[in-house]
Backbone as a ProteinNet text record, in pm:
[ID]
protein_1_A
[PRIMARY]
MKRTLTRPAAALLTVLAAALTPVALAQQMTPAQLMADQQKMMAPLSWMNGEWRGPATILLPDGKTHIITQPEKIGPMQDGTLKILHGRGYEADGTASFDAFAVVAYDSYDKTFNITSFSGGNAGKFTFKPTADGYIWDVPEGPVTLRYTAVFKDGTWTETGENIAEGKPPVKNFQMVLNRIGDTDWPNADLVPMK
[TERTIARY]
10486.2	10371.2	10269.1	10144	10037.2	9987.6	9974.3	9925	9780	9701.7	9562.7	9541.6	9450.1	9420.7	9335	9364.1	9277.4	9148.5	9047.1	8919.1	8931.7	9000	9014.1	9087	9190.5	9265.5	9178.2	9100.6	9010	8905	8852.8	8751.4	8810.5	8934.9	9000.8	9021.4	9063.6	9081.1	8949.5	8840.9	8708.9	8670.9	8693.8	8661.9	8748.6	8877.2	8966	8926.6	8889.8	8848.1	8723.8	8628.8	8506.6	8539.1	8634.6	8670.9	8741	8803.5	8878.6	8798.1	8672.3	8590.2	8564.2	8533	8509.4	8401.5	8298.5	8193.8	8200.9	8277.8	8296.6	8164.1	8159.4	8034.5	7985.8	8078	8038.4	7972.7	7998.6	7943.5	7812.2	7768.4	7643.8	7527.3	7435.9	7316.8	7198.6	7106	6983.5	6897.8	6800.2	6710	6643.4	6604.4	6540.9	6638.2	6764.4	6864.5	6893.6	6903.3	6925.5	6813.5	6690.5	6576.7	6569.1	6595.3	6592	6698.9	6817.4	6926.4	6891	6838.5	6803.2	6687.8	6588	6477.1	6529	6618.2	6675.9	6751.7	6833.8	6914.8	6831.1	6720.9	6635.4	6535.7	6509.4	6407.6	6426.1	6549.3	6564.5	6519.2	6502.6	6457.3	6305.1	6234.6	6087.9	6025.5	6098.2	6046.1	6012.6	6075.8	6054	5918.6	5859.9	5736.3	5624	5550.7	5436.6	5439.1	5350.8	5343.2	5393.5	5472.3	5538.9	5517.3	5524.4	5515.1	5581.1	5643.2	5702.7	5778.5	5837.6	5912	6050.9	6093.7	6231.3	6292.3	6402.9	6470.6	6595.8	6603.1	6717.7	6799.5	6927.5	7015.3	7081.8	7051.3	7100.3	7243.1	7317.1	7456.1	7471	7367.2	7377.4	7344.5	7321.8	7293.3	7145.3	7060.1	6916.4	6863.1	6743	6680.9	6553.5	6521.3	6397.6	6329.6	6203.1	6131.4	6021.2	6016.1	5908.5	5844.2	5727.7	5663.5	5700.2	5752	5805.7	5727.1	5635	5575	5662.6	5664.2	5735.8	5642	5649.5	5573.3	5674.3	5672.4	5775.4	5712.1	5758.3	5707.4	5802.7	5779.5	5863.7	5813.5	5904.1	5868.1	5945.2	5901.7	5963.7	5985.5	5874.4	5874.4	5971.1	5984.5	6067.4	6215.4	6254.9	6396.8	6438	6341.7	6368.1	6285.5	6337.2	6263.4	6247.6	6121.6	6090.8	6051.7	6111.3	6085.3	6043.3	5941.5	5902.9	5877.8	5956.8	5941.4	5905.6	5818.2	5773.9	5760.8	5835	5833.4	5740.9	5669.5	5571.5	5604.4	5590.4	5603.7	5478.2	5484.3	5371.2	5243.9	5257.2	5138.4	5085.3	5147.9	5099.3	5166.2	5252	5319.4	5432.7	5450.6	5557.1	5689.8	5791.2	5921.6	6032	5998.5	6098.5	6029.4	6094.7	6038.7	6154.2	6157.2	6266	6210.6	6276	6239.3	6367.2	6358.8	6479.5	6445	6544.7	6533.1	6652.8	6625.5	6731.8	6735	6855.3	6870.8	6993.9	6997.9	7112.8	7170.7	7303	7371.9	7427.5	7369.9	7409.4	7551.4	7604.6	7740.8	7844.1	7819.8	7914.5	7895.7	7783	7748.9	7740.6	7682.1	7668.8	7527.6	7486.2	7361	7392.4	7293.4	7308	7172.2	7177.4	7055.6	7072.1	6973	6970.5	6867.6	6911.2	6828.2	6808.3	6686.5	6650.4	6585.1	6639	6581.1	6630.7	6538.8	6576.2	6655.7	6630	6703.2	6835	6872.8	6996.4	6964.9	7058.8	7042.9	7178.9	7179.6	7305.7	7283.6	7383	7382.1	7489.6	7450.5	7539.3	7541.8	7646.7	7659.1	7556.8	7491.2	7388	7426.7	7434.9	7476.9	7372.1	7298.5	7207.9	7289	7230.9	7292	7194.1	7233.5	7148.2	7014.9	7012.8	6888.1	6852.8	6902.6	6869.8	6959.1	7022.5	7111.2	7194.7	7298.9	7383.2	7402.5	7391.7	7429.1	7504.3	7602.8	7693.6	7680.6	7688.4	7688.5	7819.7	7917.9	8043.3	8022.9	8076	8066.8	8203.1	8296.6	8431.1	8499	8552.1	8623	8528.7	8398.3	8299.2	8211.2	8175.2	8078.6	7954.4	7838.6	7712.8	7674.8	7665.4	7632.4	7495	7409.4	7276.3	7271.5	7241.1	7235	7093.7	7032.1	6894.2	6894.1	6807.4	6787.3	6637.5	6597	6456.5	6445.9	6368	6355.4	6217.6	6152.1	6020.8	5921.3	5920.5	5824.9	5859.2	5974.3	6015.9	6140.5	6137.6	6248.7	6314.6	6437.8	6514	6629.7	6637.3	6747.2	6818.5	6950.4	7032.8	7132.1	7143.1	7240.3	7356.1	7478.5	7597.4	7694.5	7766.3	7878.4	8002.8	8069.7	8189.9	8309.3	8405.7	8528.8	8647.3	8748.1	8863.8	8929.9	8955.6	9023.2	8933.9	8803.5	8710.7	8595.9	8536.7	8421.8	8301	8212.8	8093.2	8007	7944.9	7856.4	7715.7	7624.4	7486.6	7417.3	7345.9	7276.6	7129.2	7084.8	6947.7	6908.7	6781.4	6727.7	6577.6	6531.6	6387.4	6352.5	6237.6	6188.4	6047.6	6035.5	5909.1	5842.9	5711.1	5631.8	5550.4	5538.3	5462.4	5314.6	5247.4	5105.3	5015.3	5073	4988.3	5056.3	4983.2	5028.7	5001.5	5066.7	5037.8	5066.7	4989.4	5021	5089	5134	5210.9	5350	5413.7	5378.5	5306	5262.9	5201.3	5050.8	4991.6	4847.6	4812.4	4692.5	4639.5	4729.7	4787.8	4869.5	4779.6	4831.9	4754.9	4730.5	4605.3	4575.6	4611.8	4617.5	4649.4	4547.3	4419.9	4312.4	4223.4
8419.2	8379.4	8492.9	8463.2	8562.6	8591.9	8722.9	8760.3	8804.6	8771.5	8816.9	8889.1	8983.9	9059.1	8976.6	8988.2	8923.5	9003.2	8945.5	9016.4	9144.4	9144.7	9270.8	9378.2	9338.7	9436.5	9491.6	9405	9450.2	9544.8	9513.5	9599.7	9735.8	9736.8	9862.3	9947.2	9887.1	9961.4	10019.8	9945.4	9995.2	10117.9	10113.3	10227.1	10347.1	10324.4	10435	10497.3	10415.1	10467.2	10553.2	10510.8	10589.2	10721.8	10720	10841.7	10942.3	10893.9	10982.1	11032.3	10991.6	11039.9	11187.9	11260.6	11404.7	11439	11359.4	11382.6	11264.9	11280.4	11171.4	11135.1	11010.7	10964	11055.7	11113.4	11201.1	11329.3	11365.3	11489.1	11466.8	11345.5	11318.5	11385.8	11439.5	11501.9	11408.6	11414.8	11337.7	11406.7	11336.7	11403.8	11527.3	11520.5	11635.9	11753.7	11725.9	11832	11892.6	11807.2	11856.6	11949.4	11904.6	11985.7	12117.6	12115.2	12238.6	12336	12285.1	12369.9	12428.4	12345.4	12391.8	12491.8	12469	12564	12699.9	12697.6	12822.1	12897	12825.8	12890.9	12939.8	12869.4	12908.2	13018.8	13038.2	13134.5	13275.5	13329.2	13463.9	13478.6	13366.3	13372.7	13368.2	13376.1	13368	13485.2	13595.1	13707.8	13667.6	13559.6	13516.4	13449.2	13395.5	13318.5	13404	13346.7	13416.8	13415.9	13497.1	13513.5	13652.2	13658.6	13781.2	13801.1	13926.5	13954.1	14088.2	14094.8	14220.8	14202.8	14310.5	14302.7	14243.5	14165.5	14115.1	14166	14233.6	14291.9	14211.4	14162.1	14084	14172.9	14188.8	14271	14180.6	14202.8	14119.1	14157.8	14066.1	14095	14217.1	14247.7	14363.1	14495.5	14490.3	14612.4	14642.8	14573	14594.5	14523.3	14561.8	14496.9	14426.2	14322.1	14246.5	14232.4	14271.2	14270.7	14166.3	14086.6	13989.6	14015.6	13957.1	13962.7	13836.1	13853.3	13741	13718.1	13621.4	13581	13476.2	13477.6	13377.9	13329.3	13200.6	13141.7	13070.2	13102.7	13050.7	13006.4	12892.2	12843.8	12745.4	12719.2	12625	12482.7	12387.6	12245.1	12179.4	12060	11979.7	12062	12117.2	12194.3	12311.7	12375.8	12495.8	12470.1	12345.9	12317.2	12337.5	12351.6	12376.6	12495.5	12566.5	12674	12634.2	12629.3	12587.6	12711.3	12728	12844.5	12798.2	12864.5	12839.1	12973.4	13001.6	13124.7	13093.5	13175.5	13153.1	13289.2	13309.8	13438.1	13437.3	13549.1	13560.5	13676.8	13649.7	13754.7	13843.1	13955	14048.6	13983.9	13882.9	13817.4	13704.1	13683.9	13582.8	13446.8	13427.1	13297.5	13288.6	13169.7	13147.9	13127.9	13204.5	13193	13153	13141.5	13106.3	13028.1	12922.4	12841.9	12788.9	12820.7	12776.1	12725.7	12625.3	12566.1	12553.7	12582.3	12574.7	12534.8	12480.1	12442.4	12501.3	12577.3	12630.4	12546.7	12506.7	12422.3	12465.3	12421.5	12446.7	12313.1	12298.4	12176.8	12199.9	12133.1	12153.8	12107.7	12014.6	11966	12057.5	12098.5	12187.6	12333.5	12364.5	12502.8	12593.2	12540.9	12617.9	12605.7	12709	12706.9	12667.2	12611.1	12584.2	12600.6	12620.2	12627.4	12528.1	12444.6	12353.2	12408.3	12439.1	12510.7	12427.6	12437.3	12367.1	12467.6	12480.7	12573.9	12541.4	12536.8	12518.2	12391.9	12286.4	12162	12156.8	12266.3	12270.8	12254.7	12196.6	12180.8	12193.4	12240.7	12249.8	12285.9	12256.4	12289.6	12394.4	12507.6	12621.8	12677.2	12753.6	12819	12931.7	12937.9	13038.5	13104.6	13238.7	13309.4	13412.4	13386.6	13489.9	13612.6	13729.8	13855	13923.2	14037.8	14109.2	14149.3	14171	14217.4	14137.7	14014.8	13933.6	13811.3	13794.7	13680.2	13702	13616.4	13612.8	13466.6	13434.7	13299.2	13308.6	13219.6	13222.1	13095.9	13115.7	13004.1	13012.3	12925.7	12928.3	12879.2	12954.9	12917.1	12940.6	12850.1	12866.6	12987.8	13077.6	13194.2	13302.3	13284.8	13383.4	13321.2	13401.2	13359.5	13444.9	13379.7	13453.6	13473.4	13597.2	13627.1	13692.9	13636.9	13692.3	13748.7	13877.3	13945.2	13995.5	13950.2	13990.8	14081.3	14182.8	14273.6	14284.7	14266.3	14282.6	14408.9	14506.7	14633.9	14693.3	14735	14800	14718.3	14586.3	14499.8	14467.8	14514.5	14489.8	14401.3	14302	14207.8	14241.5	14289.6	14322.8	14224.6	14156.7	14063	14102	14116.9	14160	14050.7	14020.7	13923.6	13995.1	13947.9	14008	13899.2	13927.4	13843.4	13896.9	13808.1	13847.4	13774.2	13851.1	13793.7	13861.4	13783	13835.1	13949.1	14057.9	14172.2	14262.9	14233.9	14316.2	14362.5	14477.4	14521.5	14430.4	14413.4	14330.5	14384.9	14293	14332	14284.3	14378.9	14346.9	14280.1	14168.7	14098.9	14074.1	14106	14070.8	14150.9	14186.9	14243.7	14221.7	14174.4	14165.5	14244.4	14309.6	14389.7	14340.3	14264.4	14197.9	14258.7	14267.1	14309.7	14191.9	14182.8	14073	14097.9	13997.2	14013.8	13931.7	13847.1	13772.5	13652.4	13592.7	13471.1	13350.5	13241.1	13114	13002.2	12894.3	12777.4	12670.8	12711.3	12625.5	12607.6	12499.1	12376.2	12273.6	12316.6	12222.7	12209.1	12285	12277.9	12153.7	12103	11993.9	11871	11836.8	11716	11593.3	11489.4	11367.5	11302	11278	11216.4	11067.3	11013	10871.1	10783.9	10824	10746.3	10838.5
9852	9928.7	9931	9901.3	9895.6	10036.5	10066.4	10198.8	10187.7	10283.2	10290	10421.1	10420.5	10542.2	10635.6	10762.9	10862.1	10870.6	10923.7	10934.8	11016.1	11130.3	11204.3	11123.7	11049.1	10968.9	10856.5	10791.3	10685	10740.5	10857.4	10920	10953.1	11004.8	11038.3	10913.6	10803	10677.6	10629	10642.8	10601.9	10682.6	10814.3	10900.9	10865.4	10843.3	10806.5	10673.2	10576.7	10445.7	10460.2	10541	10562.9	10630.1	10724.4	10796.1	10705.8	10599.3	10511	10391.6	10377.6	10266.8	10284.9	10177.1	10188.4	10290.5	10297.3	10396.1	10492.9	10596.6	10691.3	10755.8	10803.7	10863.5	10974.3	11050.5	11160.4	11109.4	10983.6	10928.3	10854	10840.9	10769.7	10840.4	10763.9	10820.4	10800.2	10890.7	10874.6	10769.4	10712.2	10617.4	10677.7	10802.5	10867.2	10877.6	10911.6	10919.7	10782.3	10681.1	10545.2	10501.6	10521.1	10476.9	10554	10685.1	10763.6	10715.3	10686.5	10636.7	10500.2	10411.3	10276.8	10281.6	10366.5	10380.6	10427.3	10524.1	10576.3	10467.7	10389.9	10287.4	10168.6	10139.2	10025.8	10063.4	10192	10236.2	10179.9	10171.2	10116.5	9970.6	9900.4	9760.7	9748.7	9860.9	9856.5	9780	9764.3	9687.4	9543.9	9495	9356.7	9336	9442.6	9429	9371.3	9277.5	9220.4	9068.9	9012.2	8866.1	8831.3	8725.8	8683.1	8533.3	8490	8345.3	8315.8	8197	8154.4	8024.9	7975.1	7849.4	7869.8	7772	7766.9	7637.8	7650.3	7534.8	7503.2	7380.6	7335.2	7242.1	7273.9	7190.6	7088.3	6962.8	6853.3	6813.6	6751.8	6713.1	6621.9	6542.2	6451.3	6520.7	6653	6728.3	6743.4	6669.9	6681.9	6806	6845.8	6961	6918.3	6990.8	6968.3	7103.6	7110.4	7238.1	7235.2	7341.8	7360.2	7496.2	7517.3	7648.3	7723.9	7845.2	7922.2	8052	8053.3	8180.4	8249.6	8382	8462.3	8571.9	8599.1	8709.3	8798.1	8928.6	9018.8	9149.6	9199.2	9326.5	9391.5	9521.7	9594.3	9578.7	9594.7	9599.9	9713.3	9748	9853.5	9979.8	10027.9	10153.1	10151.2	10035.8	10026.3	10006.9	9980.2	9958.4	9813.1	9723.3	9581.7	9535.1	9435.9	9370.3	9224.1	9176.5	9039.8	8958.5	8840.3	8755.4	8616.1	8562.8	8424	8356.4	8252.8	8176.6	8032.7	7976.1	7838.3	7771.3	7662.5	7593.4	7473.7	7454.5	7346.1	7253.2	7123.9	7023.3	7024.1	6953.1	6950.1	6896.6	6809.4	6752.8	6842.3	6959.6	7053.3	7042.4	6943.6	6932.9	7035.6	7090.3	7188	7115.1	7153.5	7088.4	7185.8	7312.6	7413.2	7523.5	7571.5	7679.4	7762.2	7891.5	7977.9	8110	8163.1	8291	8372.5	8502.1	8584.5	8726.9	8795.2	8935.6	9009.3	9115.3	9200.5	9327.6	9370.4	9488.7	9566.7	9692.9	9778.6	9823.1	9811.4	9853.3	9993.6	10092	10231.4	10261.1	10183.9	10207.2	10143.3	10019.2	9951.1	9989.9	10054.2	10092.3	9969.6	9860.8	9737.9	9681.9	9610.3	9535.9	9391.6	9323.7	9180.9	9114.1	8983.6	8902.9	8788.1	8769.5	8655.6	8559	8439.3	8342.7	8216	8160.1	8036.9	7942.4	7822	7725.4	7584.6	7489.3	7349.8	7322.1	7397.3	7378.6	7453	7517	7594.6	7743.1	7817.4	7961.1	8026.7	8149.8	8222.5	8367	8448.2	8590.6	8613.4	8672.2	8682.6	8824.8	8853.1	8983.2	8993.4	9108.3	9135.6	9267.4	9268.9	9390.2	9430.1	9539.5	9590.4	9634.8	9615	9660.1	9755.6	9807	9902.4	9840.4	9708	9644.7	9518.9	9507.3	9389.7	9379.3	9264.1	9242.7	9117.4	9102.1	8982.5	8946.3	8817.7	8774.2	8642.6	8629.1	8515.3	8430.6	8299.2	8204.2	8126.3	8156.2	8081.4	7938.4	7841.6	7700.5	7636.2	7663	7608.1	7668.5	7583.6	7636.6	7691	7671.3	7715.7	7823.2	7920.9	8022.5	8006.7	8000.5	8001.2	8147.3	8190.2	8329.7	8335.4	8421	8443.2	8584.3	8594.6	8723.3	8745	8854.4	8885.6	9007.1	9001.9	9113.9	9137.3	9262.9	9301.5	9385.7	9335.2	9405.8	9378.8	9486.4	9477.4	9395.5	9415	9346.5	9202.1	9154.5	9015.8	9014.7	8926	8908.8	8775.4	8781.2	8660.9	8649.4	8535.4	8512.4	8384.1	8394.1	8281.9	8245.6	8117.5	8068.5	8002.4	8029	7970.2	7925.1	7816.6	7774.3	7843.4	7918.5	7991.1	7929.3	7879.4	7823.2	7890.6	7923.4	7994.7	7916.8	7989.1	7929.3	7846.6	7844	7765.3	7853.9	7821.4	7900.6	7874.8	7973.8	7954	7840.1	7765.4	7655.4	7690.1	7708	7743.3	7624.8	7652.2	7544	7572.7	7695.5	7733	7856.2	7862.5	7986.5	7992.1	8107.8	8128.6	8253.7	8248.3	8360.1	8389.1	8498.8	8529.6	8652.3	8645.9	8760.6	8810	8941.3	9000.8	8975.4	8918.4	8886.7	8977	9062.7	9154.5	9216.6	9310.3	9377.3	9288.7	9321	9256.2	9355	9346.1	9427.5	9341.5	9222.9	9134.7	9194.4	9186.2	9116.3	9204.9	9323.2	9417.7	9400.9	9310.2	9288.7	9205.2	9228.3	9147.6	9143.8	9257.5	9263	9243.5	9183.4	9159.2	9295.5	9331.1	9461.4	9462.9	9585	9601.6	9531.5	9537.7	9472.6	9392.9
[MASK]
+++++++++++++++++++++++++++++++++++++++++++++++++++++++++++++++++++++++++++++++++++++++++++++++++++++++++++++++++++++++++++++++++++++++++++++++++++++++++++++++++++++++++++++++++++++++++++++++++++

């Protein structure tokens, strides 16, 4: 004989299932609470806002170095809950050889930061960790992790890239040293009006 749940029993199971979800109904935040939490957590990264420029040194596998000029434009979006970054590298003759776009965000439920990065046809979402004087973000690539460590000190933003492999010393592969050249209202400038 086939048994079916009564309506009260089905309703009780629905309530219990909701209570057992990772983010129980009682823990849900309102949009206003989410935005306030994200604004608070993103505020320490406000030093990044503005226009930056400086040399970026790429360490090639043969031991030689290649230097480009790296401008960056960074600003907040959605009332400071997101950080938008656009970097574009130029060769000595003025041609663009590098173009990257990224979004840094904070997840109020997981209590973690992340960076979603787009460059050279590649895209990915990675762990981003603010530090007392900058940040660290990692890009896993099989047995090697590409680690980018940024330090902001005395108006200069230095970011170093390293290959990290278990049991081996880190191998530096990149460094940019940027100076802030001014404010920007990007990406919120020139928004398309309603009419």
